[in-house]
Residue, then its C-alpha position, 0 to 999 in steps of 0.5 A: x790552664x795548661x801546665x806551660x801557663x798559669x796566671x798566679x796572680x790578678x788584681x784592678x790596682x790605681x794604674x791598670x789591671x796588674x797580673x803575675x804570669x809564669x809560663x813554661x816557654x818550651x822553645x828555651x828548653x822548657x824554662x820558667x818564666x815569670x811575667x808582670x803586666x801591667x794592662x797592656x804593658x809587659x813591666x818585668x820578665x824573670x826571662x831579662x834582667x841583666x840590667x837590673x842587677x847591673x842598676x844595683x851593681x853599677x850604682x853601689x861601685x861608686x859608694x865607699x867605705x861600711x853599712x850602707x843604707x839603701x832605697x829601692x825604688x819599685x820592687x817588681x820581681x826583686x832582681x834590682x833588690x837582691x843584688x844590691x844585698x849581694x853587697x856585704x857593706x848593705x846594712x839595711x834595703x829599703x824597698x819602695x812598692x806603690x802597688x801592695x799587690x806586689x808586695x805580697x805575691x814576695x811575701x806570699x812566695x808566689x814568686x821565686x825571689x820572695x821568700x829570698x827577700x822578705x827572709x833577709x833581717x836588712x829588707x823591709x818593704x814599704x807600700x807608696x808612692x816613691x816619687x812623692x817621698x822624694x818631693x817630700x821633707x821626710x822621704x822615703x822612710x816613713x818609720x824614720x822622717x828626714x832619714x838618709x840613706x847612700x844610694x838609692x836605686x831606681x827602676x819604675x818607669x820605662x824610662x825619663x821620658x815613657x812613664x808609667x804615670x805622667x804625674x811622675x814627669x816632674x821627678x826627672x826635672x833637674x828640681x825633682x832631682x834636688x830634692x831627690x838629694x836632701x836625703x842623700x849622704x854626703x856623696x850619698x848614689x842616684x842610679x836608674x834604669x832605663x830602655x831607651x838609650x842615654x837621654x842628653x837633657x836628662x843628663x845634663x838635669x843630672x849634672x846641673x844637681x851631681x857632681x858626676x854624672x854616667x850612663x853605662x850602655x847595658x847590652x844582654x843576649x835576648x834569646x827571644x830574638x836570637x840579638x842584643x837588647x840595651x838599655x841605660x844606667x845612669x849613675x849619678x854622685x852626690x858632692x862630698 
């Protein structure tokens, strides 16, 4: 392959073929871009991570006090996890990903943020089904059943309507969100990235479960289209 393009990893997974690629964007001055592709869909690009950062910062901004225990659903290229670790109040970070190869990329240093995340003593990477864990009585931490957290930051599906798998749909309904709150401390926060505009139906479901709900419209420059792109970050806070 050309030095301008390299396939770093390829794995068959239960969700389809998973690829990690690196390429130089000559049109953008030769910067290196890492991309994650699942089947025909692009899941993540290192060229765009403003919204992943905003997910962590907007969500954690709602918390008070010290020594926060945080869950990140979806590892990807690690940007949400890294942004969470920028908050000194984060005492522990549990990152859950359904795909073991994604965790392996970080542990092997195949992605730029891998050494930083795995080298932080606050971080633990767990291969599990986030949605299954969210609905279970045991919760997210397989080593501490019933453990509760101060914040859950979710970046897996494209939106509450655009899902990686149909079985995830139940999580975004009122009953699924209510099950999630059992794993949050009082005044705990649930934050979600969505590639769609704010969804009134989903806002209603959040509002039926959480005390406060906000939808932040996050814009960022897109050098590929030479225009702005936008996503939504939902932030919901449990009653005290």
